[in-house]
Each structure stands twice: as C-alpha cells, then as structure tokens.
All heavy atoms as an XYZ file, in Angstrom:
703
protein
N     -22.798      6.264     -6.013
C     -22.511      4.842     -6.048
C     -23.332      4.099     -4.988
O     -23.788      3.001     -5.223
C     -21.001      4.626     -5.849
C     -20.571      3.207     -6.038
S     -20.849      2.712     -7.736
C     -19.560      1.569     -7.966
N     -23.505      4.717     -3.823
C     -24.247      4.054     -2.763
C     -25.701      3.849     -3.176
O     -26.269      2.785     -2.932
C     -24.160      4.863     -1.453
C     -22.728      4.831     -0.927
C     -25.123      4.331     -0.410
C     -22.469      5.711      0.247
N     -26.275      4.835     -3.805
C     -27.675      4.715     -4.217
C     -27.853      3.676     -5.320
O     -28.870      2.982     -5.363
C     -28.198      6.067     -4.702
C     -28.247      7.180     -3.649
C     -28.663      8.488     -4.298
C     -29.194      6.800     -2.535
N     -26.876      3.556     -6.194
C     -26.999      2.653     -7.334
C     -26.328      1.302     -7.096
O     -26.422      0.418     -7.951
C     -26.403      3.314     -8.579
C     -27.041      4.618     -8.928
N     -28.321      4.725     -9.395
C     -26.573      5.882     -8.839
C     -28.620      5.989     -9.590
N     -27.563      6.720     -9.258
N     -25.668      1.146     -5.982
C     -24.923     -0.073     -5.704
C     -25.734     -1.357     -5.800
O     -25.342     -2.285     -6.507
N     -26.862     -1.461     -5.106
C     -27.643     -2.705     -5.181
C     -28.105     -3.040     -6.602
O     -28.066     -4.189     -7.028
C     -28.835     -2.441     -4.262
C     -28.324     -1.444     -3.282
C     -27.387     -0.570     -4.072
N     -28.512     -2.002     -7.356
C     -28.958     -2.243     -8.732
C     -27.790     -2.689     -9.596
O     -27.911     -3.633    -10.394
C     -29.593     -0.985     -9.313
C     -30.130     -1.180    -10.730
C     -30.728      0.095    -11.295
N     -29.824      1.226    -11.287
C     -28.871      1.438    -12.205
N     -28.698      0.586    -13.186
N     -28.091      2.503    -12.130
N     -26.627     -2.035     -9.430
C     -25.452     -2.428    -10.207
C     -25.008     -3.849     -9.854
O     -24.639     -4.620    -10.725
C     -24.302     -1.445     -9.962
C     -24.454     -0.063    -10.566
C     -23.315      0.839    -10.121
C     -24.518     -0.150    -12.074
N     -25.067     -4.190     -8.576
C     -24.663     -5.531     -8.153
C     -25.581     -6.601     -8.737
O     -25.146     -7.714     -9.039
C     -24.662     -5.627     -6.632
N     -26.826     -6.255     -8.907
C     -27.783     -7.227     -9.450
C     -27.712     -7.338    -10.965
O     -28.044     -8.387    -11.529
C     -29.200     -6.842     -9.031
N     -27.267     -6.285    -11.653
C     -27.335     -6.301    -13.115
C     -25.989     -6.424    -13.820
O     -25.943     -6.933    -14.936
C     -28.036     -5.029    -13.631
O     -27.316     -3.889    -13.171
C     -29.468     -4.961    -13.127
N     -24.914     -5.955    -13.216
C     -23.616     -6.006    -13.894
C     -23.040     -7.409    -13.911
O     -23.199     -8.158    -12.946
C     -22.615     -5.079    -13.199
C     -22.683     -3.595    -13.505
C     -21.620     -2.852    -12.707
C     -22.504     -3.319    -14.980
N     -22.353     -7.763    -14.975
C     -21.614     -9.026    -14.969
C     -20.523     -8.982    -13.888
O     -20.048     -7.905    -13.521
C     -20.984     -9.098    -16.360
C     -21.756     -8.143    -17.195
C     -22.276     -7.092    -16.274
N     -20.117    -10.122    -13.400
C     -19.186    -10.222    -12.278
C     -17.903     -9.441    -12.520
O     -17.454     -8.700    -11.650
C     -18.886    -11.705    -12.025
C     -18.033    -11.913    -10.840
C     -18.439    -11.941     -9.537
C     -16.624    -12.126    -10.819
N     -17.367    -12.144     -8.719
C     -16.232    -12.263     -9.480
C     -15.645    -12.195    -11.805
C     -14.915    -12.485     -9.109
C     -14.336    -12.421    -11.428
C     -13.988    -12.563    -10.093
N     -17.297     -9.594    -13.669
C     -16.025     -8.905    -13.935
C     -16.189     -7.384    -13.945
O     -15.349     -6.657    -13.435
C     -15.425     -9.377    -15.258
C     -14.902    -10.781    -15.163
C     -14.368    -11.233    -16.508
N     -14.138    -12.648    -16.508
C     -12.941    -13.202    -16.587
N     -11.885    -12.455    -16.701
N     -12.818    -14.505    -16.572
N     -17.242     -6.902    -14.528
C     -17.471     -5.454    -14.538
C     -17.780     -4.934    -13.140
O     -17.383     -3.830    -12.773
C     -18.594     -5.100    -15.494
C     -18.177     -5.209    -16.930
C     -19.206     -4.611    -17.824
N     -18.792     -4.764    -19.205
C     -19.547     -4.463    -20.227
N     -20.754     -3.977    -20.027
N     -19.097     -4.628    -21.441
N     -18.480     -5.733    -12.348
C     -18.774     -5.354    -10.971
C     -17.483     -5.255    -10.158
O     -17.297     -4.314     -9.382
C     -19.732     -6.363    -10.336
C     -20.165     -6.069     -8.907
C     -20.910     -4.751     -8.831
C     -21.018     -7.208     -8.379
N     -16.568     -6.187    -10.339
C     -15.277     -6.136     -9.642
C     -14.469     -4.917    -10.083
O     -13.861     -4.233     -9.255
C     -14.467     -7.404     -9.902
C     -15.032     -8.659     -9.268
S     -14.974     -8.602     -7.477
C     -16.701     -8.426     -7.105
N     -14.493     -4.624    -11.363
C     -13.779     -3.450    -11.874
C     -14.386     -2.166    -11.315
O     -13.664     -1.242    -10.920
C     -13.793     -3.431    -13.395
N     -15.695     -2.099    -11.252
C     -16.366     -0.916    -10.711
C     -16.071     -0.763     -9.220
O     -15.823      0.351     -8.737
C     -17.874     -1.005    -10.944
N     -16.086     -1.858     -8.489
C     -15.770     -1.808     -7.060
C     -14.339     -1.371     -6.812
O     -14.068     -0.548     -5.927
N     -13.410     -1.888     -7.607
C     -12.001     -1.504     -7.485
C     -11.816     -0.025     -7.800
O     -11.131      0.701     -7.079
C     -11.144     -2.352     -8.415
C      -9.689     -1.954     -8.381
C      -8.843     -2.446     -7.398
C      -9.171     -1.066     -9.319
C      -7.514     -2.060     -7.350
C      -7.842     -0.682     -9.281
C      -7.022     -1.182     -8.298
O      -5.713     -0.796     -8.252
N     -12.452      0.422     -8.872
C     -12.345      1.831     -9.264
C     -12.919      2.746     -8.188
O     -12.315      3.774     -7.856
C     -13.058      2.065    -10.610
O     -12.469      1.198    -11.591
C     -12.953      3.503    -11.052
N     -14.050      2.385     -7.635
C     -14.662      3.198     -6.586
C     -13.772      3.237     -5.340
O     -13.588      4.293     -4.730
C     -16.043      2.654     -6.238
N     -13.193      2.092     -4.950
C     -12.323      2.055     -3.775
C     -11.058      2.865     -3.997
O     -10.605      3.594     -3.102
C     -11.976      0.604     -3.430
N     -10.478      2.772     -5.186
C      -9.275      3.539     -5.490
C      -9.577      5.039     -5.508
O      -8.786      5.842     -4.992
C      -8.691      3.101     -6.829
N     -10.704      5.424     -6.069
C     -11.085      6.840     -6.098
C     -11.328      7.367     -4.688
O     -10.915      8.484     -4.354
C     -12.330      7.036     -6.967
N     -11.982      6.576     -3.848
C     -12.229      6.993     -2.468
C     -10.912      7.130     -1.695
O     -10.699      8.117     -0.979
C     -13.150      5.999     -1.777
C     -13.429      6.356     -0.361
C     -13.007      5.706      0.754
C     -14.203      7.472      0.106
N     -13.455      6.333      1.881
C     -14.196      7.427      1.510
C     -14.882      8.495     -0.527
C     -14.848      8.368      2.292
C     -15.537      9.435      0.261
C     -15.513      9.368      1.647
N     -10.012      6.177     -1.848
C      -8.717      6.240     -1.179
C      -7.935      7.468     -1.623
O      -7.354      8.188     -0.807
C      -7.907      4.965     -1.469
O      -8.653      3.832     -1.015
C      -6.566      4.987     -0.790
N      -7.923      7.728     -2.909
C      -7.203      8.879     -3.439
C      -7.834     10.181     -2.945
O      -7.112     11.124     -2.596
C      -7.203      8.827     -4.962
C      -6.330      9.858     -5.568
S      -4.626      9.523     -5.174
C      -3.871     10.008     -6.670
N      -9.151     10.235     -2.891
C      -9.804     11.463     -2.423
C      -9.481     11.722     -0.953
O      -9.295     12.879     -0.559
C     -11.317     11.396     -2.642
O     -11.911     10.437     -1.791
N      -9.386     10.689     -0.142
C      -9.005     10.883      1.257
C      -7.563     11.355      1.381
O      -7.248     12.215      2.201
C      -9.197      9.584      2.045
C     -10.637      9.152      2.271
C     -10.667      7.813      2.986
C     -11.404     10.197      3.051
N      -6.672     10.797      0.574
C      -5.271     11.211      0.612
C      -5.104     12.643      0.129
O      -4.232     13.374      0.616
C      -4.420     10.278     -0.241
N      -5.928     13.064     -0.793
C      -5.778     14.393     -1.391
C      -6.404     15.512     -0.557
O      -6.326     16.676     -0.940
C      -6.370     14.400     -2.799
C      -5.620     13.511     -3.771
S      -3.894     13.955     -3.926
C      -4.051     15.503     -4.764
N      -6.989     15.181      0.589
C      -7.558     16.219      1.453
C      -6.476     17.226      1.830
O      -6.711     18.427      1.864
C      -8.201     15.597      2.706
C      -9.496     14.907      2.320
C      -8.444     16.642      3.778
C     -10.131     14.120      3.432
N      -5.269     16.737      2.102
C      -4.157     17.611      2.476
C      -3.363     18.097      1.277
O      -2.330     18.735      1.443
C      -3.212     16.875      3.431
C      -3.859     16.613      4.774
O      -4.714     17.414      5.185
O      -3.512     15.613      5.419
N      -3.787     17.773      0.067
C      -3.083     18.205     -1.137
C      -2.093     17.153     -1.612
O      -1.790     16.186     -0.915
N      -1.588     17.346     -2.816
C      -0.692     16.366     -3.437
C       0.599     16.207     -2.652
O       1.006     15.111     -2.315
C      -0.379     16.773     -4.875
C       0.573     15.846     -5.534
C       1.917     16.022     -5.673
C       0.283     14.571     -6.083
N       2.481     14.945     -6.297
C       1.488     14.028     -6.559
C      -0.870     13.823     -6.220
C       1.561     12.788     -7.166
C      -0.792     12.590     -6.828
C       0.415     12.088     -7.294
N       1.241     17.322     -2.323
C       2.559     17.256     -1.691
C       2.495     16.658     -0.286
O       3.274     15.794      0.057
C       3.183     18.642     -1.645
C       4.577     18.611     -1.055
C       5.292     19.873     -1.282
N       5.381     20.059     -2.731
C       5.966     21.047     -3.332
N       6.523     21.978     -2.618
N       6.006     21.141     -4.633
N       1.581     17.113      0.542
C       1.500     16.636      1.921
C       0.708     15.330      2.008
O       1.105     14.390      2.692
C       0.851     17.717      2.828
C       0.640     17.182      4.233
C       1.708     18.951      2.861
N      -0.404     15.259      1.310
C      -1.300     14.118      1.440
C      -0.838     12.858      0.767
O      -1.114     11.753      1.243
N      -0.099     12.968     -0.328
C       0.292     11.752     -1.042
C       1.803     11.653     -1.223
O       2.434     10.759     -0.666
C      -0.409     11.698     -2.404
C      -0.334     10.368     -3.114
C      -1.086      9.307     -2.341
C      -0.873     10.471     -4.503
N       2.385     12.568     -1.957
C       3.821     12.474     -2.259
C       4.671     12.540     -0.999
O       5.621     11.773     -0.840
C       4.224     13.581     -3.233
N       4.339     13.427     -0.097
C       5.105     13.552      1.137
C       5.003     12.332      2.025
O       5.960     11.942      2.693
N       3.848     11.709      2.032
C       3.659     10.501      2.851
C       4.480      9.325      2.307
O       5.039      8.550      3.059
C       2.193     10.096      2.876
C       1.277     11.127      3.423
C       1.013     10.916      4.888
N      -0.008     11.842      5.325
C       0.156     12.681      6.317
N       1.280     12.696      6.979
N      -0.800     13.494      6.670
N       4.541      9.209      1.004
C       5.258      8.084      0.405
C       6.775      8.226      0.494
O       7.485      7.234      0.504
C       4.845      7.925     -1.058
C       3.408      7.488     -1.288
C       3.095      7.493     -2.769
C       3.146      6.123     -0.694
N       7.249      9.456      0.540
C       8.698      9.662      0.543
C       9.269      9.935      1.928
O      10.455     10.216      2.055
C       9.061     10.836     -0.395
O       8.370     12.003      0.032
C       8.716     10.515     -1.833
N       8.460      9.833      2.968
C       8.959     10.029      4.334
C       9.970      8.932      4.668
O       9.909      7.819      4.141
C       7.795     10.005      5.323
N      10.891      9.238      5.547
C      11.976      8.315      5.896
C      11.464      6.979      6.443
O      12.081      5.945      6.232
C      12.899      8.972      6.927
C      14.109      8.151      7.296
C      15.048      7.897      6.108
O      15.137      8.712      5.199
N      15.708      6.770      6.115
N      10.345      6.975      7.152
C       9.846      5.744      7.769
C       8.943      4.922      6.848
O       8.375      3.929      7.282
C       9.084      6.086      9.045
N       8.810      5.299      5.604
C       7.901      4.606      4.698
C       8.612      3.562      3.841
O       9.836      3.480      3.814
C       7.188      5.615      3.799
C       6.214      6.494      4.530
C       5.014      5.748      5.074
O       4.697      4.646      4.584
O       4.378      6.273      5.999
N       7.818      2.800      3.118
C       8.305      1.677      2.325
C       9.285      2.067      1.220
O      10.242      1.353      0.966
C       7.121      0.962      1.656
C       6.120      0.405      2.618
C       4.931      1.065      2.874
C       6.358     -0.787      3.281
C       4.003      0.562      3.753
C       5.436     -1.299      4.164
C       4.256     -0.627      4.401
O       3.352     -1.137      5.271
N       9.015      3.168      0.536
C       9.806      3.507     -0.644
C      11.275      3.761     -0.348
O      12.114      3.639     -1.238
C       9.203      4.704     -1.367
C       7.863      4.449     -2.057
C       7.374      5.698     -2.753
C       7.955      3.294     -3.030
N      11.617      4.090      0.891
C      13.031      4.295      1.212
C      13.807      2.988      1.211
O      15.023      2.991      1.078
C      13.197      4.982      2.581
O      12.585      4.176      3.582
C      12.580      6.362      2.565
N      13.121      1.854      1.326
C      13.773      0.540      1.341
C      13.956     -0.044     -0.063
O      14.758     -0.953     -0.252
C      12.968     -0.454      2.186
C      12.845     -0.079      3.636
C      14.140     -0.249      4.413
O      15.138     -0.751      3.855
O      14.149      0.120      5.588
N      13.209      0.452     -1.028
C      13.216     -0.138     -2.368
C      14.608     -0.189     -3.000
O      15.004     -1.246     -3.515
C      12.207      0.590     -3.290
C      12.357      0.153     -4.732
C      10.796      0.337     -2.802
N      15.400      0.879     -2.982
C      16.719      0.799     -3.623
C      17.656     -0.243     -2.990
O      18.553     -0.746     -3.651
C      17.299      2.205     -3.446
C      16.143      3.086     -3.191
C      15.129      2.241     -2.498
N      17.436     -0.586     -1.741
C      18.309     -1.549     -1.068
C      17.998     -2.998     -1.371
O      18.770     -3.897     -1.024
N      16.866     -3.263     -2.003
C      16.492     -4.644     -2.336
C      16.921     -4.920     -3.764
O      16.270     -4.515     -4.715
C      14.972     -4.870     -2.162
C      14.589     -6.281     -2.560
C      14.552     -4.580     -0.740
N      18.032     -5.633     -3.892
C      18.546     -5.971     -5.219
C      18.410     -7.455     -5.527
O      18.537     -7.860     -6.665
C      20.030     -5.572     -5.334
O      20.760     -6.221     -4.303
C      20.183     -4.059     -5.199
N      18.151     -8.263     -4.501
C      18.007     -9.704     -4.665
C      16.809    -10.144     -3.828
O      16.908    -10.257     -2.601
C      19.288    -10.409     -4.206
C      19.251    -11.911     -4.422
O      18.240    -12.422     -4.936
O      20.240    -12.567     -4.059
N      15.678    -10.394     -4.477
C      14.450    -10.705     -3.748
C      14.557    -11.999     -2.937
O      14.190    -12.011     -1.765
C      13.230    -10.720     -4.696
C      13.007     -9.293     -5.213
C      11.978    -11.224     -3.991
C      11.935     -9.156     -6.256
N      15.054    -13.112     -3.485
C      15.176    -14.315     -2.649
C      16.059    -14.095     -1.413
O      15.740    -14.575     -0.319
C      15.784    -15.355     -3.588
C      15.366    -14.916     -4.952
C      15.374    -13.417     -4.885
N      17.151    -13.354     -1.562
C      18.015    -13.071     -0.418
C      17.305    -12.179      0.592
O      17.433    -12.359      1.803
C      19.307    -12.423     -0.883
N      16.525    -11.220      0.112
C      15.769    -10.345      1.011
C      14.748    -11.139      1.798
O      14.605    -10.965      3.008
C      15.081     -9.240      0.199
C      14.350     -8.189      1.043
S      12.649     -8.555      1.539
C      11.796     -8.680      0.009
N      14.048    -12.043      1.129
C      13.058    -12.863      1.822
C      13.711    -13.795      2.839
O      13.188    -13.984      3.940
C      12.239    -13.667      0.807
C      11.327    -12.843     -0.107
C      10.702    -13.729     -1.160
C      10.263    -12.124      0.703
N      14.846    -14.364      2.469
C      15.537    -15.287      3.380
C      16.075    -14.570      4.613
O      16.078    -15.132      5.711
C      16.674    -15.986      2.647
N      16.520    -13.334      4.467
C      17.095    -12.614      5.592
C      16.189    -11.574      6.211
O      16.640    -10.760      7.018
N      14.910    -11.604      5.878
C      13.986    -10.561      6.340
C      13.911    -10.485      7.859
O      14.003     -9.409      8.440
C      12.587    -10.789      5.757
C      11.622     -9.701      6.121
C      11.582     -8.542      5.381
C      10.783     -9.821      7.220
C      10.721     -7.515      5.717
C       9.919     -8.805      7.564
C       9.882     -7.647      6.815
N      13.744    -11.617      8.520
C      13.545    -11.602      9.972
C      14.778    -11.119     10.723
O      14.658    -10.594     11.827
C      13.144    -12.989     10.495
O      14.139    -13.938     10.105
C      11.797    -13.407      9.943
N      15.942    -11.259     10.150
C      17.156    -10.802     10.808
C      17.286     -9.286     10.863
O      18.138     -8.765     11.590
N      16.437     -8.580     10.124
C      16.511     -7.114     10.086
C      15.298     -6.438     10.715
O      15.138     -5.225     10.615
C      16.647     -6.642      8.639
C      17.947     -7.059      7.980
C      18.032     -6.619      6.548
N      17.927     -5.162      6.429
C      17.804     -4.536      5.260
N      17.791     -5.217      4.135
N      17.709     -3.223      5.220
N      14.446     -7.204     11.418
C      13.222     -6.637     11.991
C      13.504     -5.792     13.230
O      12.922     -4.730     13.401
C      12.198     -7.747     12.319
C      11.654     -8.336     11.022
C      11.070     -7.214     13.179
C      10.701     -9.482     11.215
N      14.387     -6.217     14.102
C      14.651     -5.516     15.350
C      15.107     -4.080     15.075
O      16.109     -3.853     14.401
C      15.699     -6.263     16.161
C      15.926     -5.773     17.586
C      14.631     -5.826     18.384
C      16.998     -6.594     18.251
N      14.361     -3.126     15.613
C      14.614     -1.718     15.316
C      15.836     -1.177     16.058
O      16.298     -1.768     17.036
C      13.387     -0.893     15.704
C      13.246      0.375     14.887
O      14.081      0.599     13.993
O      12.281      1.122     15.135
N      16.356     -0.073     15.582
C      17.507      0.628     16.143
C      18.780     -0.213     16.101
O      19.658     -0.066     16.938
C      17.229      1.110     17.570
C      16.010      1.973     17.661
C      14.883      1.544     18.336
C      15.968      3.214     17.038
C      13.757      2.327     18.406
C      14.839      4.012     17.111
C      13.728      3.566     17.801
N      18.883     -1.105     15.137
C      20.079     -1.898     14.904
C      20.660     -1.477     13.559
O      19.948     -0.980     12.707
C      19.745     -3.402     14.883
C      19.065     -3.912     16.127
C      19.938     -3.749     17.351
O      21.108     -4.092     17.331
N      19.364     -3.210     18.414
N      21.944     -1.721     13.347
C      22.489     -1.415     12.017
C      21.759     -2.208     10.937
O      21.510     -3.402     11.098
C      23.945     -1.852     12.117
C      24.237     -1.921     13.577
C      22.939     -2.232     14.260
N      21.375     -1.562      9.875
C      20.718     -2.193      8.726
C      19.338     -2.768      9.050
O      18.898     -3.706      8.409
C      21.629     -3.272      8.123
C      21.256     -3.568      6.676
O      20.812     -2.638      5.975
O      21.393     -4.725      6.259
N      18.646     -2.214     10.055
C      17.291     -2.704     10.345
C      16.301     -2.075      9.361
O      16.550     -1.024      8.786
C      16.886     -2.364     11.775
O      16.820     -0.979     11.972
N      15.174     -2.771      9.155
C      14.126     -2.261      8.280
C      13.483     -1.030      8.914
O      13.510     -0.862     10.126
C      13.025     -3.302      8.065
C      13.441     -4.538      7.365
C      13.511     -5.782      7.904
C      13.813     -4.684      5.993
N      13.902     -6.687      6.954
C      14.097     -6.042      5.771
C      13.932     -3.806      4.939
C      14.489     -6.529      4.535
C      14.325     -4.289      3.703
C      14.597     -5.634      3.518
N      12.845     -0.204      8.082
C      12.045      0.884      8.630
C      10.842      0.276      9.342
O      10.519     -0.895      9.167
C      11.561      1.842      7.526
O      10.798      1.105      6.584
C      12.714      2.533      6.851
N      10.183      1.085     10.153
C       9.086      0.587     10.988
C       7.993     -0.080     10.166
O       7.543     -1.176     10.495
C       8.484      1.744     11.801
O       9.524      2.321     12.583
C       7.364      1.268     12.694
N       7.547      0.557      9.089
C       6.463     -0.027      8.299
C       6.863     -1.334      7.639
O       6.084     -2.279      7.579
C       5.967      0.969      7.249
C       5.053      1.989      7.816
N       5.213      3.324      7.587
C       3.975      1.884      8.612
C       4.267      3.987      8.218
N       3.510      3.136      8.853
N       8.064     -1.408      7.136
C       8.500     -2.635      6.470
C       8.629     -3.768      7.487
O       8.178     -4.890      7.243
C       9.837     -2.405      5.725
C      10.386     -3.705      5.158
C       9.637     -1.391      4.609
N       9.233     -3.510      8.622
C       9.403     -4.576      9.609
C       8.061     -5.002     10.213
O       7.902     -6.140     10.637
C      10.357     -4.155     10.731
O       9.850     -3.061     11.445
N       7.088     -4.102     10.238
C       5.765     -4.441     10.784
C       4.878     -5.197      9.837
O       3.873     -5.774     10.248
N       5.230     -5.219      8.555
C       4.410     -5.909      7.556
C       5.294     -6.815      6.738
O       5.788     -6.430      5.673
C       3.712     -4.896      6.639
C       2.799     -3.979      7.364
N       1.559     -4.369      7.801
C       2.962     -2.691      7.769
C       0.985     -3.349      8.421
N       1.817     -2.342      8.425
N       5.540     -8.028      7.208
C       6.429     -8.952      6.484
C       5.924     -9.233      5.067
O       4.732     -9.112      4.793
C       6.373    -10.232      7.317
C       5.873     -9.805      8.651
C       5.013     -8.606      8.432
N       6.811     -9.606      4.171
C       6.408     -9.925      2.803
C       5.384    -11.051      2.765
O       5.500    -12.025      3.499
C       7.715    -10.382      2.130
C       8.801     -9.941      3.028
C       8.230     -9.779      4.393
N       4.389    -10.879      1.951
C       3.347    -11.901      1.822
C       2.248    -11.792      2.854
O       1.333    -12.586      2.858
N       2.330    -10.827      3.734
C       1.297    -10.630      4.761
C       0.627     -9.297      4.537
O       1.249     -8.342      4.117
C       1.904    -10.648      6.170
C       2.619    -11.897      6.513
C       1.631    -12.975      6.736
N       2.372    -14.196      7.077
C       1.793    -15.314      7.334
N       0.486    -15.408      7.300
N       2.483    -16.369      7.629
N      -0.640     -9.193      4.855
C      -1.369     -7.926      4.720
C      -1.327     -7.146      5.995
O      -1.172     -7.591      7.027
C      -2.823     -8.188      4.359
S      -2.973     -8.976      2.742
C-alpha cells in the first residue's frame, strides 16, 4: 500500500480512496491486535473489567446517561464509571 499510495491517491475517485484508506487502517489495527492472538490480543482486551463493554448493559436510557455522566466520573465511588469510560466522555475522542 505504501508503494502504491501516491498513485492510488492520484487516480482513485474520492469515495473509493476513502474506502481503501479505511480498509487499510482497519486491517493494520487488527493485525497489531492479533500479534498476541485472538483471545489475549482482542477478545481478552475488550472483555477486561476496566474496558468499555462492561458498562454497556448498565446503559438503558441514553439521554439519562448523558445527563448524569459527570456525576459518575469520580473513581472509587459507588456506581462510578470504569476508568476508560470516565476518561473519554460521550461525544469526545
């Protein structure tokens, strides 16, 4: 991809170029995660206690979650968000 990138950028239509860039980035991200294998590198990381997916079942009302998000940021309190969730508020990268 690196060798052909400039030529592809000059010749591909914009939408196809965006699709190719997205596909290449997703493949690279997945290949880095898979260095440690499926269980440790990907599945284990997503299901760890401090990760985002542990919070998903507790969100049943999105407007209420957004309205009360800041009240649950402080760690080591009852019903506080996990570290990753509290560090990345909704709508922020």
